[in-house]
C-alpha positions as CSV (number, residue, x, y, z in Angstrom):
1,X,287.4,48.8,71.5
2,X,285.3,46.7,69.2
3,X,282.7,47.8,66.8
4,X,281.5,51.3,65.8
5,X,280.2,53.9,68.2
6,X,277.2,55.9,67.1
7,X,276.1,58.6,69.6
8,X,272.5,59.2,70.2
9,X,271.2,62.7,71.0
10,X,271.6,62.4,74.7
11,X,275.2,61.0,74.4
12,X,276.2,63.7,72.0
13,X,274.9,66.3,74.5
14,X,276.8,64.7,77.4
15,X,279.9,64.5,75.2
16,X,279.7,68.2,74.2
17,X,279.1,69.2,77.9
18,X,282.2,67.1,78.9
19,X,284.4,68.8,76.3
20,X,283.2,72.2,77.5
21,X,283.8,71.4,81.2
22,X,287.2,69.8,80.5
23,X,288.3,72.9,78.5
24,X,287.2,75.2,81.3
25,X,288.9,73.0,83.9
26,X,292.2,73.2,81.9
27,X,291.8,77.0,81.5
28,X,291.3,77.5,85.3
29,X,293.8,75.0,86.6
30,X,296.3,74.9,83.8
31,X,296.1,71.1,83.7
32,X,293.9,68.5,82.1
33,X,291.1,67.0,84.0
34,X,292.5,63.7,85.3
35,X,291.7,61.6,88.4
36,X,295.2,62.0,89.7
37,X,294.9,65.8,89.7
38,X,291.4,65.6,91.1
39,X,292.9,63.7,94.0
40,X,295.5,66.4,94.5
41,X,292.8,69.0,94.6
42,X,290.9,67.0,97.2
43,X,294.0,66.8,99.4
44,X,294.9,70.5,98.9
45,X,291.4,71.5,99.8
46,X,291.2,69.3,102.9
47,X,294.7,70.1,104.3
48,X,295.0,73.7,103.2
49,X,298.0,72.9,100.8
50,X,299.3,74.7,97.8
51,X,299.7,72.5,94.7
52,X,303.0,73.0,93.0
53,X,303.0,74.5,89.5
54,X,305.4,72.0,88.1
55,X,303.6,68.8,86.9
56,X,305.5,65.6,87.8
57,X,307.8,67.5,90.2
58,X,310.3,64.9,91.6
59,X,309.6,64.3,95.2
60,X,306.5,66.2,96.1
61,X,303.2,67.6,94.7
62,X,302.1,70.2,97.2
63,X,303.4,72.4,100.0
64,X,301.9,73.1,103.4
65,X,301.9,76.6,105.0
66,X,304.6,75.4,107.3
67,X,306.8,74.3,104.3
68,X,306.1,70.6,104.6
69,X,306.3,68.8,101.3
70,X,303.5,66.4,100.4
71,X,303.6,63.6,97.8
72,X,300.1,62.7,96.7
73,X,299.2,59.3,95.2
74,X,295.9,58.5,93.6
75,X,295.1,54.8,93.3
76,X,291.8,53.0,92.5
77,X,290.9,50.6,95.3
78,X,291.6,47.7,92.8
79,X,295.2,48.9,92.3
80,X,297.5,46.5,94.2
81,X,300.6,48.7,94.7
82,X,301.7,52.2,95.5
83,X,305.0,53.4,94.1
84,X,307.3,56.3,94.9
85,X,310.5,57.2,93.0
86,X,312.2,58.7,96.0
87,X,311.7,59.9,99.6
88,X,312.1,63.7,98.9
89,X,308.8,64.5,100.8
90,X,307.8,65.0,104.4
91,X,304.4,63.3,104.1
92,X,302.8,60.9,101.7
93,X,299.1,60.9,101.0
94,X,297.1,58.1,99.4
95,X,293.7,58.9,97.9
96,X,290.9,56.7,96.7
97,X,288.0,58.3,94.8
98,X,284.5,56.9,94.1
99,X,283.0,56.5,90.6
100,X,281.9,60.2,90.7
101,X,285.4,61.4,91.6
102,X,284.4,62.3,95.2
103,X,286.7,61.4,98.0
104,X,286.3,57.9,99.2
105,X,289.3,57.7,101.5
106,X,292.5,59.5,102.3
107,X,295.5,58.2,104.3
108,X,298.6,60.0,105.5
109,X,302.1,58.7,106.6
110,X,305.4,60.4,107.3
111,X,308.5,59.8,105.2
112,X,310.0,57.8,108.0
113,X,306.9,55.5,108.1
114,X,307.1,55.1,104.3
115,X,310.8,54.1,104.4
116,X,309.9,51.2,106.7
117,X,307.2,49.7,104.4
118,X,308.4,50.5,100.8
119,X,310.7,48.0,99.2
120,X,313.3,49.0,96.7
121,X,312.6,47.9,93.2
122,X,316.0,48.5,91.7
123,X,315.2,47.1,88.3
124,X,312.3,49.7,88.0
125,X,314.2,52.5,89.9
126,X,311.4,53.0,92.4
127,X,310.1,51.9,95.8
128,X,306.9,50.0,96.2
129,X,304.4,48.7,98.8
130,X,301.0,47.3,98.7
131,X,298.0,49.5,99.1
132,X,296.8,47.2,101.9
133,X,300.1,47.7,103.8
134,X,300.0,51.4,103.2
135,X,296.5,51.7,104.7
136,X,297.4,49.5,107.7
137,X,300.4,51.7,108.5
138,X,299.0,55.1,107.7
139,X,296.6,57.4,109.5
140,X,293.2,57.6,107.9
141,X,292.3,61.3,107.6
142,X,289.1,61.1,105.5
């Protein structure tokens, strides 16, 4: 960032409000307010899932009432790729949010579908596909 930032009265008010809301969010959910967690909350709300307590749990982020394991990936629309570290989930959900953090789109695929489109990136120890290919393969659910 270049130059100095000097907040005017309105900006100071918005900044103070944001700090208060972020602190309350953390108190209620036990996690910081981040777009990736907002995406998880959208998915949990829409599909009736329970978010796992453990942050960065290997394999999945949420559980369905039937025991299905869900991996949730938030990406901006401009992000080229979607990565997964492993296939220890039953369904993979991709989420795009708008500039106000409201749901812009949600796509779902099974682990078997994911295995057909994700390429191994051995050097990086992950699997990867393009967001475009993900959306072409998956079912749009929102």
